[in-house]
PASEBA-1860 file (N, C-alpha, C; in nm, 3 decimals):
! residues 201
1> MTLMQTFD> -2.091/2.591/-2.170/-2.039/2.563/-2.031/-1.895/2.550/-2.035 ~ -1.824/2.608/-1.980/-1.677/2.600/-1.952/-1.646/2.485/-1.858 ~ -1.507/2.445/-1.873/-1.469/2.346/-1.791/-1.461/2.382/-1.650 ~ -1.459/2.502/-1.620/-1.423/2.549/-1.479/-1.564/2.595/-1.422 ~ -1.667/2.566/-1.473/-1.814/2.603/-1.433/-1.845/2.515/-1.311 ~ -1.888/2.579/-1.196/-1.934/2.496/-1.089/-2.052/2.422/-1.114 ~ -2.069/2.296/-1.062/-2.167/2.212/-1.077/-2.255/2.233/-0.945 ~ -2.375/2.278/-0.951/-2.476/2.277/-0.830/-2.580/2.160/-0.852
9> ADISHFDP> -2.570/2.060/-0.767/-2.669/1.950/-0.762/-2.795/1.986/-0.729 ~ -2.892/1.937/-0.780/-3.041/1.966/-0.744/-3.096/1.839/-0.693 ~ -3.090/1.824/-0.562/-3.125/1.678/-0.496/-3.289/1.674/-0.501 ~ -3.352/1.759/-0.530/-3.506/1.757/-0.540/-3.541/1.664/-0.635 ~ -3.471/1.646/-0.750/-3.500/1.559/-0.857/-3.426/1.426/-0.847 ~ -3.359/1.380/-0.738/-3.289/1.265/-0.717/-3.373/1.148/-0.754 ~ -3.333/1.052/-0.826/-3.389/0.935/-0.871/-3.299/0.809/-0.801 ~ -3.356/0.748/-0.714/-3.273/0.618/-0.656/-3.246/0.538/-0.746
17> SNPYQGDE> -3.325/0.504/-0.857/-3.299/0.412/-0.958/-3.185/0.469/-1.053 ~ -3.139/0.596/-1.049/-3.049/0.629/-1.140/-2.954/0.734/-1.053 ~ -2.865/0.684/-0.962/-2.792/0.760/-0.867/-2.697/0.871/-0.928 ~ -2.669/0.845/-1.064/-2.569/0.921/-1.138/-2.645/1.024/-1.218 ~ -2.777/1.048/-1.194/-2.843/1.145/-1.276/-2.784/1.273/-1.250 ~ -2.772/1.360/-1.351/-2.706/1.499/-1.343/-2.563/1.498/-1.348 ~ -2.488/1.387/-1.333/-2.348/1.386/-1.320/-2.288/1.428/-1.471 ~ -2.376/1.399/-1.570/-2.299/1.437/-1.703/-2.296/1.570/-1.718
25> RIPVQFYM> -2.346/1.666/-1.639/-2.327/1.804/-1.656/-2.176/1.843/-1.584 ~ -2.125/1.759/-1.506/-2.003/1.785/-1.441/-1.884/1.760/-1.557 ~ -1.807/1.853/-1.598/-1.703/1.832/-1.696/-1.593/1.735/-1.642 ~ -1.552/1.639/-1.735/-1.450/1.532/-1.666/-1.362/1.530/-1.796 ~ -1.245/1.471/-1.783/-1.149/1.424/-1.879/-1.086/1.298/-1.836 ~ -1.101/1.202/-1.914/-1.023/1.079/-1.910/-0.896/1.082/-1.995 ~ -0.783/1.010/-1.919/-0.669/1.027/-2.000/-0.564/0.919/-1.925 ~ -0.461/0.880/-2.011/-0.374/0.777/-1.962/-0.260/0.843/-1.873
33> GTVKDEDA> -0.254/0.805/-1.757/-0.149/0.847/-1.687/-0.052/0.744/-1.625 ~ 0.042/0.790/-1.548/0.136/0.676/-1.487/0.140/0.680/-1.343 ~ 0.168/0.571/-1.293/0.185/0.557/-1.148/0.320/0.483/-1.120 ~ 0.401/0.539/-1.030/0.526/0.471/-0.992/0.509/0.351/-0.911 ~ 0.585/0.244/-0.953/0.588/0.124/-0.870/0.698/0.129/-0.787 ~ 0.676/0.156/-0.663/0.802/0.176/-0.576/0.856/0.050/-0.539 ~ 0.798/-0.055/-0.507/0.862/-0.189/-0.486/0.941/-0.228/-0.614 ~ 0.881/-0.230/-0.736/0.951/-0.266/-0.844/1.073/-0.168/-0.885
41> SASSGRPI> 1.045/-0.039/-0.852/1.171/0.046/-0.868/1.289/0.019/-0.779 ~ 1.263/-0.018/-0.649/1.360/-0.045/-0.555/1.434/-0.186/-0.592 ~ 1.362/-0.277/-0.645/1.431/-0.400/-0.678/1.493/-0.398/-0.814 ~ 1.456/-0.313/-0.892/1.519/-0.309/-1.029/1.636/-0.197/-1.038 ~ 1.633/-0.118/-0.943/1.746/-0.015/-0.950/1.718/0.117/-1.017 ~ 1.609/0.125/-1.086/1.552/0.235/-1.160/1.412/0.261/-1.155 ~ 1.357/0.376/-1.180/1.230/0.406/-1.163/1.139/0.319/-1.265 ~ 1.032/0.259/-1.221/0.950/0.173/-1.302/0.807/0.225/-1.269
49> FHDVPFIR> 0.735/0.258/-1.399/0.603/0.316/-1.388/0.505/0.234/-1.462 ~ 0.389/0.250/-1.435/0.269/0.148/-1.494/0.176/0.267/-1.554 ~ 0.117/0.225/-1.676/0.012/0.308/-1.733/-0.108/0.281/-1.670 ~ -0.187/0.389/-1.622/-0.304/0.350/-1.546/-0.414/0.467/-1.601 ~ -0.527/0.432/-1.633/-0.634/0.527/-1.673/-0.656/0.616/-1.571 ~ -0.651/0.756/-1.588/-0.683/0.848/-1.509/-0.822/0.937/-1.533 ~ -0.871/1.013/-1.438/-0.987/1.098/-1.459/-0.965/1.215/-1.400 ~ -0.993/1.347/-1.461/-0.985/1.462/-1.408/-1.138/1.507/-1.399
57> IFNSKDNI> -1.193/1.541/-1.275/-1.329/1.581/-1.253/-1.329/1.740/-1.204 ~ -1.391/1.807/-1.296/-1.377/1.957/-1.279/-1.508/2.002/-1.194 ~ -1.491/1.995/-1.070/-1.618/2.034/-0.986/-1.627/2.182/-0.993 ~ -1.527/2.236/-0.987/-1.505/2.395/-0.987/-1.375/2.433/-1.010 ~ -1.354/2.569/-1.031/-1.200/2.596/-1.078/-1.110/2.585/-0.949 ~ -1.170/2.581/-0.823/-1.086/2.544/-0.708/-1.092/2.397/-0.658 ~ -1.164/2.316/-0.715/-1.200/2.183/-0.671/-1.186/2.097/-0.786 ~ -1.057/2.054/-0.831/-1.036/1.950/-0.943/-0.990/1.823/-0.884
65> IDRPIRDT> -1.059/1.720/-0.906/-1.005/1.581/-0.873/-0.933/1.520/-0.976 ~ -0.820/1.453/-0.947/-0.726/1.406/-1.048/-0.690/1.276/-0.972 ~ -0.732/1.162/-1.021/-0.702/1.028/-0.963/-0.707/0.915/-1.079 ~ -0.670/0.796/-1.035/-0.697/0.681/-1.128/-0.855/0.657/-1.133 ~ -0.893/0.602/-1.239/-1.041/0.590/-1.261/-1.101/0.463/-1.177 ~ -1.227/0.473/-1.135/-1.274/0.373/-1.071/-1.406/0.317/-1.150 ~ -1.450/0.213/-1.120/-1.558/0.148/-1.204/-1.690/0.241/-1.210 ~ -1.702/0.295/-1.079/-1.824/0.395/-1.091/-1.816/0.497/-1.197
73> DMKRWPRA> -1.675/0.547/-1.236/-1.669/0.670/-1.307/-1.723/0.639/-1.445 ~ -1.699/0.505/-1.494/-1.748/0.464/-1.623/-1.894/0.465/-1.635 ~ -1.961/0.434/-1.513/-2.102/0.442/-1.513/-2.149/0.577/-1.494 ~ -2.077/0.669/-1.434/-2.123/0.813/-1.402/-2.118/0.889/-1.538 ~ -2.012/0.858/-1.609/-1.981/0.935/-1.732/-1.956/0.851/-1.851 ~ -2.070/0.763/-1.897/-2.053/0.665/-1.993/-2.006/0.724/-2.128 ~ -2.076/0.843/-2.160/-2.038/0.912/-2.296/-1.904/0.952/-2.308 ~ -1.861/1.027/-2.214/-1.724/1.076/-2.203/-1.610/0.962/-2.203
81> YAAWKGTG> -1.652/0.849/-2.131/-1.553/0.736/-2.126/-1.558/0.672/-2.271 ~ -1.677/0.651/-2.323/-1.675/0.592/-2.463/-1.613/0.664/-2.556 ~ -1.623/0.810/-2.553/-1.553/0.895/-2.659/-1.404/0.879/-2.627 ~ -1.356/0.876/-2.513/-1.210/0.860/-2.501/-1.164/0.717/-2.548 ~ -1.232/0.623/-2.519/-1.188/0.478/-2.562/-1.186/0.485/-2.729 ~ -1.279/0.565/-2.782/-1.271/0.566/-2.940/-1.155/0.618/-2.986 ~ -1.078/0.720/-2.912/-0.962/0.790/-2.950/-0.848/0.695/-2.975 ~ -0.831/0.578/-2.908/-0.723/0.487/-2.906/-0.616/0.542/-2.817
89> ESEPGATG> -0.644/0.650/-2.736/-0.534/0.688/-2.640/-0.547/0.605/-2.508 ~ -0.657/0.525/-2.498/-0.684/0.458/-2.379/-0.603/0.324/-2.376 ~ -0.526/0.302/-2.478/-0.449/0.176/-2.475/-0.320/0.198/-2.391 ~ -0.278/0.095/-2.294/-0.176/0.122/-2.211/-0.044/0.107/-2.287 ~ 0.068/0.175/-2.260/0.197/0.167/-2.323/0.271/0.043/-2.278 ~ 0.343/0.054/-2.176/0.430/-0.058/-2.127/0.488/-0.028/-1.985 ~ 0.524/-0.119/-1.910/0.575/-0.106/-1.778/0.729/-0.089/-1.795 ~ 0.782/0.012/-1.724/0.927/0.038/-1.707/0.962/0.177/-1.693
97> TRLEHWPL> 1.090/0.213/-1.731/1.134/0.352/-1.711/1.093/0.444/-1.811 ~ 1.006/0.542/-1.802/0.961/0.622/-1.924/1.065/0.701/-1.987 ~ 1.048/0.725/-2.110/1.153/0.795/-2.178/1.173/0.940/-2.147 ~ 1.035/0.988/-2.106/1.055/1.133/-2.067/1.117/1.155/-1.936 ~ 1.148/1.042/-1.860/1.211/1.065/-1.723/1.375/1.025/-1.739 ~ 1.412/1.010/-1.878/1.554/0.976/-1.887/1.620/1.095/-1.942 ~ 1.725/1.145/-1.867/1.799/1.268/-1.883/1.849/1.268/-2.032 ~ 1.893/1.161/-2.088/1.959/1.153/-2.217/1.860/1.172/-2.329
105> MTRAQAEE> 1.735/1.196/-2.308/1.637/1.199/-2.418/1.556/1.339/-2.376 ~ 1.552/1.406/-2.499/1.457/1.519/-2.493/1.302/1.483/-2.498 ~ 1.232/1.584/-2.456/1.092/1.561/-2.462/1.034/1.534/-2.586 ~ 1.088/1.597/-2.700/1.057/1.597/-2.834/1.096/1.432/-2.887 ~ 1.204/1.394/-2.845/1.244/1.265/-2.895/1.149/1.166/-2.824 ~ 1.122/1.174/-2.702/1.016/1.074/-2.629/0.906/1.083/-2.711 ~ 0.841/1.204/-2.742/0.714/1.204/-2.826/0.736/1.143/-2.956 ~ 0.849/1.152/-3.021/0.866/1.089/-3.159/0.850/0.941/-3.135
113> FKYFKCYT> 0.912/0.879/-3.028/0.927/0.754/-3.019/0.780/0.693/-2.980 ~ 0.697/0.777/-2.911/0.561/0.725/-2.885/0.493/0.682/-3.021 ~ 0.526/0.757/-3.130/0.454/0.723/-3.245/0.477/0.588/-3.290 ~ 0.600/0.520/-3.253/0.622/0.385/-3.277/0.591/0.287/-3.171 ~ 0.509/0.337/-3.074/0.451/0.271/-2.971/0.574/0.232/-2.878 ~ 0.674/0.305/-2.868/0.781/0.301/-2.775/0.770/0.390/-2.651 ~ 0.755/0.343/-2.525/0.725/0.451/-2.432/0.833/0.429/-2.316 ~ 0.899/0.328/-2.305/1.016/0.293/-2.201/1.138/0.281/-2.258
121> IEQLADMP> 1.250/0.292/-2.161/1.385/0.262/-2.204/1.391/0.112/-2.247 ~ 1.329/0.017/-2.164/1.340/-0.098/-2.194/1.285/-0.137/-2.337 ~ 1.175/-0.074/-2.379/1.127/-0.092/-2.506/1.213/-0.050/-2.620 ~ 1.287/0.053/-2.580/1.384/0.137/-2.684/1.486/0.019/-2.711 ~ 1.547/-0.026/-2.602/1.666/-0.124/-2.602/1.632/-0.244/-2.690 ~ 1.503/-0.290/-2.706/1.455/-0.396/-2.776/1.397/-0.367/-2.913 ~ 1.402/-0.235/-2.947/1.343/-0.207/-3.084/1.433/-0.260/-3.196 ~ 1.358/-0.292/-3.304/1.447/-0.340/-3.425/1.528/-0.231/-3.494
129> DSLGDKVM> 1.635/-0.273/-3.549/1.724/-0.183/-3.616/1.668/-0.122/-3.736 ~ 1.567/-0.173/-3.785/1.498/-0.128/-3.910/1.444/0.018/-3.896 ~ 1.427/0.060/-3.787/1.382/0.190/-3.752/1.504/0.293/-3.752 ~ 1.617/0.248/-3.769/1.732/0.349/-3.771/1.720/0.460/-3.871 ~ 1.663/0.437/-3.985/1.644/0.542/-4.068/1.523/0.643/-4.053 ~ 1.452/0.607/-3.948/1.326/0.667/-3.950/1.336/0.777/-3.822 ~ 1.429/0.747/-3.733/1.440/0.832/-3.616/1.588/0.878/-3.614 ~ 1.600/1.012/-3.603/1.734/1.062/-3.592/1.817/1.019/-3.460
137> GFQRLKAL> 1.933/0.957/-3.480/2.018/0.934/-3.367/1.960/0.814/-3.288 ~ 1.880/0.711/-3.375/1.824/0.593/-3.318/1.926/0.490/-3.269 ~ 2.031/0.474/-3.352/2.129/0.378/-3.299/2.192/0.399/-3.178 ~ 2.227/0.524/-3.175/2.297/0.584/-3.040/2.210/0.563/-2.914 ~ 2.096/0.617/-2.943/1.993/0.606/-2.822/1.966/0.461/-2.796 ~ 1.956/0.369/-2.884/1.925/0.221/-2.862/2.040/0.168/-2.782 ~ 2.171/0.200/-2.817/2.271/0.147/-2.751/2.296/0.214/-2.615 ~ 2.251/0.325/-2.599/2.260/0.385/-2.458/2.146/0.308/-2.377
145> AKMYVEAA> 2.035/0.281/-2.431/1.910/0.230/-2.362/1.962/0.083/-2.314 ~ 2.044/0.010/-2.404/2.084/-0.123/-2.367/2.173/-0.109/-2.247 ~ 2.269/-0.025/-2.252/2.375/0.007/-2.160/2.303/0.040/-2.022 ~ 2.204/0.126/-2.040/2.120/0.167/-1.893/2.061/0.049/-1.838 ~ 1.992/-0.035/-1.924/1.914/-0.138/-1.870/2.017/-0.242/-1.808 ~ 2.133/-0.268/-1.874/2.224/-0.378/-1.814/2.287/-0.312/-1.699 ~ 2.319/-0.188/-1.692/2.370/-0.138/-1.568/2.276/-0.133/-1.436 ~ 2.154/-0.107/-1.479/2.051/-0.115/-1.370/2.036/-0.248/-1.300
153> KGEAPMIR> 2.041/-0.346/-1.398/2.049/-0.497/-1.358/2.149/-0.516/-1.243 ~ 2.261/-0.467/-1.278/2.381/-0.503/-1.197/2.382/-0.416/-1.068 ~ 2.325/-0.294/-1.075/2.311/-0.219/-0.950/2.192/-0.249/-0.872 ~ 2.101/-0.319/-0.918/1.982/-0.355/-0.849/2.009/-0.423/-0.704 ~ 2.095/-0.513/-0.693/2.131/-0.595/-0.571/2.185/-0.481/-0.471 ~ 2.269/-0.404/-0.518/2.348/-0.302/-0.419/2.252/-0.205/-0.379 ~ 2.130/-0.162/-0.464/2.053/-0.062/-0.420/1.953/-0.121/-0.304 ~ 1.915/-0.252/-0.333/1.845/-0.327/-0.221/1.911/-0.328/-0.092
161> VQAELEKR> 2.036/-0.363/-0.095/2.135/-0.363/0.025/2.132/-0.234/0.086 ~ 2.146/-0.117/-0.007/2.151/0.018/0.053/2.017/0.056/0.118 ~ 1.905/0.018/0.052/1.776/0.048/0.126/1.771/-0.013/0.253 ~ 1.822/-0.135/0.252/1.802/-0.228/0.398/1.890/-0.151/0.500 ~ 2.017/-0.108/0.459/2.105/-0.049/0.554/2.044/0.077/0.600 ~ 1.982/0.173/0.509/1.938/0.280/0.547/1.815/0.263/0.635 ~ 1.734/0.157/0.625/1.614/0.135/0.703/1.685/0.088/0.843 ~ 1.776/0.017/0.855/1.843/-0.030/0.967/1.890/0.087/1.062
169> DGEIAELK> 1.979/0.188/0.981/2.022/0.302/1.043/1.920/0.398/1.098 ~ 1.795/0.396/1.030/1.686/0.476/1.089/1.638/0.411/1.219 ~ 1.618/0.278/1.215/1.570/0.220/1.332/1.674/0.229/1.461 ~ 1.809/0.222/1.421/1.897/0.237/1.529/1.901/0.384/1.583 ~ 1.893/0.493/1.482/1.873/0.617/1.533/1.748/0.642/1.630 ~ 1.640/0.571/1.598/1.528/0.598/1.677/1.540/0.521/1.825 ~ 1.599/0.421/1.820/1.635/0.341/1.936/1.731/0.436/2.032 ~ 1.825/0.497/1.959/1.919/0.584/2.049/1.856/0.699/2.109
177> SEVARLSK> 1.753/0.748/2.017/1.679/0.862/2.074/1.588/0.814/2.190 ~ 1.532/0.696/2.180/1.441/0.656/2.289/1.528/0.621/2.401 ~ 1.646/0.578/2.391/1.732/0.551/2.520/1.771/0.673/2.568 ~ 1.809/0.766/2.507/1.847/0.910/2.556/1.728/0.960/2.637 ~ 1.615/0.963/2.570/1.491/1.019/2.627/1.462/0.943/2.778 ~ 1.482/0.812/2.772/1.449/0.739/2.908/1.572/0.774/2.999 ~ 1.682/0.786/2.944/1.804/0.828/3.055/1.773/0.957/3.118 ~ 1.709/1.050/3.045/1.681/1.185/3.100/1.571/1.180/3.203
185> LMEAASAV> 1.471/1.086/3.170/1.374/1.060/3.274/1.421/1.003/3.396 ~ 1.511/0.899/3.372/1.576/0.846/3.504/1.656/0.933/3.588 ~ 1.719/1.020/3.510/1.813/1.129/3.595/1.707/1.216/3.662 ~ 1.604/1.265/3.600/1.514/1.355/3.669/1.444/1.292/3.792 ~ 1.408/1.161/3.773/1.360/1.090/3.868/1.447/1.064/3.987 ~ 1.569/1.035/3.966/1.659/1.012/4.068/1.692/1.145/4.146 ~ 1.686/1.262/4.082/1.692/1.386/4.149/1.583/1.424/4.237 ~ 1.458/1.376/4.193/1.333/1.419/4.264/1.318/1.328/4.403
193> LPAKAKAT> 1.347/1.194/4.388/1.343/1.116/4.482/1.426/1.136/4.621 ~ 1.529/1.178/4.623/1.612/1.223/4.763/1.542/1.351/4.797 ~ 1.491/1.437/4.709/1.436/1.575/4.777/1.304/1.524/4.839 ~ 1.226/1.427/4.774/1.095/1.392/4.858/1.133/1.329/4.985 ~ 1.254/1.237/4.995/1.290/1.168/5.111/1.321/1.263/5.218 ~ 1.394/1.369/5.203/1.426/1.470/5.287/1.309/1.547/5.345 ~ 1.212/1.569/5.250/1.096/1.634/5.296/1.008/1.568/5.391 ~ 1.021/1.438/5.387/0.935/1.343/5.480/1.006/1.329/5.611
201> E> 1.129/1.360/5.609/1.212/1.333/5.754/1.171/1.426/5.853
END
């Protein structure tokens, strides 16, 4: 069976006591994904992500579901979930700005730091100097990470203010548009009323 094979359920053998019967035939993949925390990103002045377990459900080649896992997924595919847990890849990394999203770091460098359980710029800024001889350019990257975190802390209040101003400007623009629309309606109504009055004379 390939991952892209279509699953055709046979409801004639449905067992109410086992609602997930047959689901093991549907190919699935558990993995650790990331979700952006919009509120934390806005307040911190930098993109903040959380590690979240995901699942890909290959219903067919044109119908692939990719989303955070639910409790029912672990019941529907217990063997696949247990196998994934056994790989050790299910352990969450950390909350913060992901290294792969940092323009100053290459994808290869980000993968190298993952070996040392370092997934975010915040973690890199706090890593011990003893790793300096194990990762090429470590001291420079760590110094840049510290500068990035400190700069983001200072910019956070301004970013919040900017977001509030943009929200206010959007609300003002909506109000102006509504006022303009009402003004046009009033003008049209004032033009129609005299014409109706003359018609009734």
